[in-house]
N, C-alpha and C positions, 0 to 999 in steps of 0.2 A: 618230020615227026608227026605223028599222029596226033590228035585233040584229045585219047586216052592218055599218052604220055606225055601228054605236057599236062594235064590234071594232076598226074602220079607227080613230076618236076616241081610246078607247086606245092605240092604237100611237104617234097621232100624240103627243100626250099622256108614251108613256114616251121616245118618242125627245129627245122637249124635256128631259125627266128626264137621260137620256143626257146628254144637248149638256153642260148647264150642271153636270153631276158629272164629263166628262172631257175637255173645251172649255175649259170660265172657269177651270180651277188654270191656263192659261198664261197668264195677265194677272197675276197674283201673284207667281210664280216668283220673277222676279227680288229683288224685294222679301221673300221670305223668303231666297233663297238666299245673298243679300248681307248680313243679317243686319239689316237695315232696317224689318221685323216680324217678327209669329212669326207660327205659323203660324192659331192663331185667331184674332187677331186680326187675319190677311190674307184669313184665310175671311170671317171676319163683314163687315169693307169688300165686297168683293165682292159677295159676297150683297144688299147692299142696291145697289149702285151697277149692279149685273145689272138689278135688277128692273129699276129708273128705266130707267137704256138701254130694256130694251126697247118699256117703254109708249110713253118718246118716240118712237122710231125706228116703233112702230105707225100713229103718231095722224101723224108729220108727215114717216116718209122711205118713202114706199112704192115707190122706185124698186127696192131687189132683189128684193120683194117679189110684182113685178109680171115681174118676169125668171124667179123661181121659179117661178112661176104657169103658165108657158106652154112649160112642158120639155119635156111626153110632152100627146097628146092621143090619148087610150083610144078605140075604137068602141062600146062599149058601155057601158052603168053600170054593168052585172057587170063586163067586164072592166078596169073602171077599180078597184072595189074589190079586185078580187082582181090587178093590176098593181101600185097604191098599196099595198095588205098587204105584198105582196111586199116594193117595196124599203125599207118601214120596219124590215121583221125584219132584213133583211140589214145595216141601219146600225145596228141593235140591238147583232145579231153580233157585227158586225168591231169595232166600237167598245170592245164589254167584250171581244173580246177580248186589244185593244190595250191597253185599262188595266192587266190584269191581267200586263203586261210592264215596263208605267210607259210604252208612248211616244204619245205627245198623236197625234190623227189632226183629219181633215176631216171633219164632220157634211156639210159642203157634197158634197165632191168625193164620198163613202162615198151621200152619198141621189141626187145625176148621175147614178153607174153603177147604181147599186140599180134607179133608176127605167128606164134603156137594156135594164138587161138584163128585166127585167120586161114593156118595153116589146117587145125583142125577142120572147120569151115568147109574146107575144097578138098578135101581129102589131101592132101601134100607131104613129102616128108620133113622131117621135122633132126635137124644133125644133133646126134647126143652130145658131140661136143661144143654146139655151143652154149649149152645148159652147164653140160659140166666147165666151162669157159668161164661164164660167171657166177657161178658158182664158186669158183673157184678164188676168184676176185674180190665177194662178198665177205668169204672165209677170212682170207687175207685183209682184207683191207681194214675192218673194226677194230678187233686185235690186233692189228698191227698200228693201226692210227691213235689208238690210245695208249699203248708202250710206247712207242716213240713219244707221245706226246708230254708225257710222264719224265721222260728217259730224257729228252732235250729240255724241256724247262730244269731239272734237276740239276742241271747242268749248267743252264744259263744266267742260275738263282749264285752260285758261285763266284758269277764272274762282273767285274768294273764296269757298267756301258749302261750309255743311255739307248733304251732300246728304241726308241722311239725312228728314228734313220732306218734302222736296220728293219722294222717290222714293216713300213714301207718296200721297204727290200722283199720283204718276205710273199706281203700282197702282190706283186707284179711275178715274182717266181712262181705263183698258185696258180695264178690268172692265166699266165705260160703255158703253164701243164696241163693245169683246165681244155686250154685248148689244144695240144699235142693228143692228149687222150680223148677229148671225143671229136677234133676233127676227124680222125683218124672214121672211126665210127656212122660220118652223113656225109665223109665223103663215098666210101664202098654205097649206103644210098644212093648217090647220087650216078655213079655208075652202075648200080643195079638200075634206074628207073629210065638209067640211056638206052638201058638194053646191049646183047652180047654180041662185040662183035663194034658197038660205036666208039668211035674214039673224039676226044673236046678238040677242038680249033689248033688248042698247042696242050704243052704239062702242064704248065703253069692255068688253064683255064680252070677248071673246076677246084682245084686247091684255093685259085684265090676267088672264085664265088662264094666256095664255103665258108673262106674265109674273113669275106666281108660281109655277109648274112647275120653269121654267128655276132662279130662285131657291131655289127647293129643292133642285133638281140642286146646285146652285153648292154651295148649304149643306152637303154628304153630304161635300166637302174635295179628292176625285181628290189623298191623297199623293203617292202613287207616281209622277205624272205631275209635280206640285210639284215633288220631289226628282231626275226626270231631268232637266227642265227648266233651273231655277236650282240644281243642285248639280253634277249627273255634267257636263253640255255643257259648262259650263266656270267658272272660278271666277270673281265678278262684285267687283271693288270697288263699295261706295255710288253711285257717279258714274256705273261703266259699266250698272250694274244703271239708271239714272234715263235712261243714253242711251237704252238697250235699250224700256223703257216708254214713254219719245214716242219713238220712231220705230215703234214698234208702233204709237201712237198718230196717227198721220200717216197709215200705208197704212192703217187704217183706216179714217180720217175721208176719204180722199180714193176708194177704195173705193166705199163706202157712197154718198156725195153722188156718184161716176159708177153708180151701178146696180149693180156688179158684185158679185157673189158671192166672196170671201176666206174663207179661214181664219187663224180667229188663230192655230194652233200656226205654220204657216206664217210668217206676220209676224213672228211676238216671236223665233221660232230664226234666221230669216234679222236678223233685229234683235242678236240676245245677236253670232251669228257677226262685225256690224258691230263690234259695240264692245267684244267682248273682242277681243283680241290673240290668243291661245294657246284656240281652240275646242277640244276631243277628235274630232279625224279617228274614234276608234271608235265613240262618240254619235253622231254626226253620217252618221254610215255607214248605225248602222242606222232614223235617221231619215228618211232620205230611199230604202231599200227599203222601209220601210213605206208611206211613200209611196204610195211607184210598181207599192205591189202592190194599192193601195186600189182602183183602177178595177179592175182584172182581176177582184180577189174579191170585191168587192163590184157589180158583172158578175153572175157566177155567182151568186152566192145572192141577189141580184133573182131571176135567171130559175127558178132550181131552184124558190123558193116561191114565184113567179107561178105555175111549173105544178101546185103541189101545194092553190093556193089556188082553183081555177078550179073 
């Protein structure tokens, strides 16, 4: 393994860590915000469920990984290393900057934009299918999340039950499905970083590495994002929180089965807006702004970092 490849592998692992730290908190935000779970217990639950979701997704649900592997074709191994490093640095810088303000971002969208920017800088080919798959996931997840959150909340409102234990189960499901969705994306990056024709020491080596690093990032908590999504976006009752969790799970499961890269944060926010009668317009506007800025910002960062890496 060359020094450049080692650097690329380390950057991939950093992105996986950042994803667990800044994206996985969306899975537990509603359970914490509605009071169904303490913050510490929710983080522990998400860490374990995220780990198993990553492992199982990498072994049995490869469709999203296949989509991510074919996003960009660089003309040479040197350009591939520079382009991938530039894109990964763009993801890290953007995700950490957004976390500082408590705003969840999509590492999937940041990665696609960063890769597109680095490809533009180095004259590489970008797959239109990659953009179409991400666009399809975005178009599907937002309205579907709102509709599912509203429909499920309406159905739960007519059922006599104690929603708190069920919301804990819903948070576990959402964290598991976050691992299923994002584990494939970052396993694909690890495979790209190792280079064509390389094989891991065992079939489980890279899935376990991906799962372990993402779980470590999840264990860091991402409290700012939990506060923003679970408490500031809307005041949720346990029933509404359960509806949002179940709706997010439906969206993530369907998109994973279809091979569409989708953002857990987008799906969760949409589901909360559907389940809650009064989401706060100011917070919704903040989230829409940062999501819209993700594409041009990460494309620009990827372009600049790639040129620095050549």
